[in-house]
N, C-alpha and C positions, 0 to 999 in steps of 0.2 A: 598456626598453621601445621596441619598431620603428616609425616614421617613419611619418606620415602620407604619405609615395610606396609605402612598402614593404606599408605594408595595403594601399592599393587598387592597388593591381599584380595584375593577371587574374593568374590558373593560369596554367603553361604547356602549347599546347595540340598535336593532331597526334601527342603519343608515343599515347596507345594508338591513335585508326584506324590508325598504322600495324604496334601490334604484334594488335592483329585482323587485318588487312592479313594481315600474317605468319601469323598459323598459319592462316586461312581456305585461305592457299595449301597450307603444310608437311599441313592437313590431306586433300588437294584431292588431293593429288597423294601422298600414305597410300594412299589410298581405289582412285587409277584404279592403282600400282600392283600391287596388293595385287590389281584384277581382272583386271588382266593375267595374273597365279599363277596364280589361280581357275579360268585362263581354257586356260589355257596344260595347268594340271593333267588341268581333262576333255579336255581332243584330247587329249590323249599318255597318257592314263589307262583313261579312262571311257566317255565317247559322241561316235564322230569324224563330223559333214557329211563325206559327200562329192555331186558331183554328176556324171550321169550325161553322160556326151558322143560315146558311139552309139548303137545300135541292137543288140546284140549278146543283151542278152538280151530282145529281144518275145515274146509280149506282160508276161514279169512287169508288165517294167522299161522306160521310152521314154524318146528322147534326152530330156534337159533335166529331169529327174527329179534333185531330191531327195530322198537317201534320211539316217539312218542309222545308224550301224554301235557295233552293242557292244565295242566292246577287251577285255572281260572276260570276253567267253565261253567261251574255249577254255580262260583263265586259272585255270579248274574247272570246267571241263565238258570232252566233249570232240571235235571233232570226227563232224559224225555227214553219211550220205551224201544226198543234197538240203538242204543245207544251202546261203545263199547266203552266198560270201562276198569280200574283198577281202583283195586279198593286195599286194603291193609286187611289182617286177619282179623276175622267177625270176633274168635276165639283165642287171644292172644297170652299170651304164659307174662303170667307179676314180670314187673323187671325192677327190681332194686339196686342202680348205683348209686347214690348221694348226689345230692346240687351236683357236685364237680367233672363227678363219673360221667352224672346223663349229658354237662356240658360239655363237656369230650365227645363220647359218642354222639351227639348231636354234631361237632362241627364232625368230625374225622367221617360220618353218613355225608352231611355233606359235601363235603369234598370227595368224596370212594371212595376210601379208602378198610371203610369201617362198614359192614356186612346193620343192615338196617335190622332196629330188634326183631320188624312181628314181619312172620311172610308174607309178602305181595302178590294177590292170585288178578287173571285179566278174565272177561266173564260180559257178555252181553247182555242191558237189561228186557229180562222180557215182561216185566207184571211189576205195577207202584202198590205205594198205601192202596188199603181200601179194594183191591182187584180181586177176582173170581179167578182161578187163570186152575185148567182143567188139562188134562193131557191123554187121547184117546187113541188107540195102537200109535206111538207117534207122534198124531197129528196135536196141537195145541190152539190153545181156546183162552179166548179173557172177557170175562164175562157172559159167558154161553154164543163168543164169535170166534171163527178158523184166525187165526191168524196166521198171514199171508210171510214166508218166512225159507226165501231165492238163499238165505246164507250157508242153509244147515249141510250139513254134508253127503250125497246126495249116493257117494258111495261106498256109503257104508249107515245105511238110517236107521236110528229105533224105532220098535215097534210096539216101542214097551208100554203101559199105560198109569197114568198118577194122577193121582188128586180126585175132587176139588176143593183146593181150599182157595183162601180169603189171606190175602199178604197180609202181615201188622201195620198198626202205626208208625214211620219211623224207619219201614222196613222193604229189600227191594227184592226181588227173585230174579234171581239167574241163571243165563245155563251159557253154557259152553255148546260153541255152534259139531262142533266134533260130536252129539249129544252120548255115544255109547261105549265116547272112552273121555266126558269128564264132570267130577265128581261135585255139580254142584246146588241149586236147593234146593234138587228136587231130594238131596236126604242128608239126613242131619248129622251131625258130626259125631263120629272121626269116620265118615263113611263117602260127609264131602261136605259140604259148606251153609244149611242152612240158611233166616234169611241174610241179609242180610243188611248191619245196621246202615241208614243214610250216612251216617259221621264218619265212617270209616272207607268211605269213599275218596281215592286224595284223587280222582280227574278222570276226562274226559281221552282216551287212547284217537290221536285225531289223524294220525301219518305213520307206513311204515316208512324206513330210511338206509336199515341194510335187509338180505347184501344188496346192492345198488340195480342184480334181478328183480324184487320186487320193488322198490319202489316204487308203491305209491297214496293216495289218501283212500283212508280207511271212510264203507258205510258198512 
């Protein structure tokens, strides 16, 4: 038989609360980790948000606009004339972080706490590989045919002439919509960007999401 003291002893306290607390933190940590992984996957492979820092694409895009870029657009389709594309710096600065540093930088960039290794740019595709472009008094011609460009900034028209030149294989000729204020493929570095390697294209900009007054699909 149990002694009276044993029968009256209260059950141990605190273990259940401790287990519950640890279970909460484990579940919270797992959910946080999964959210970070999903965010990195979406940003790396699907949709990425970008900030517009300059007026080179006015009036289509204004400084401080936020846009979304479809990173899958050209995995299943082709780049077309008139597309608004985001691309990494075509003349990047060499980086030597080592394997561990590269992985940590990639993770930090994926969750938005580290600046990308290379600057990103946004321009409009004007000529494709093998095409000959020319600008006469501000009017663009592709393979001798005048290009209709309703997106160009009509309030500040650029009337300069450039070319003709043929776009090399694997390259794109891009320009900003605000031609008088765009360092683009018309100018070699460092004044501009020169031709853009297709493998530096990140994706296609398809919508403005901020500010709300300017939210719209991009064309």
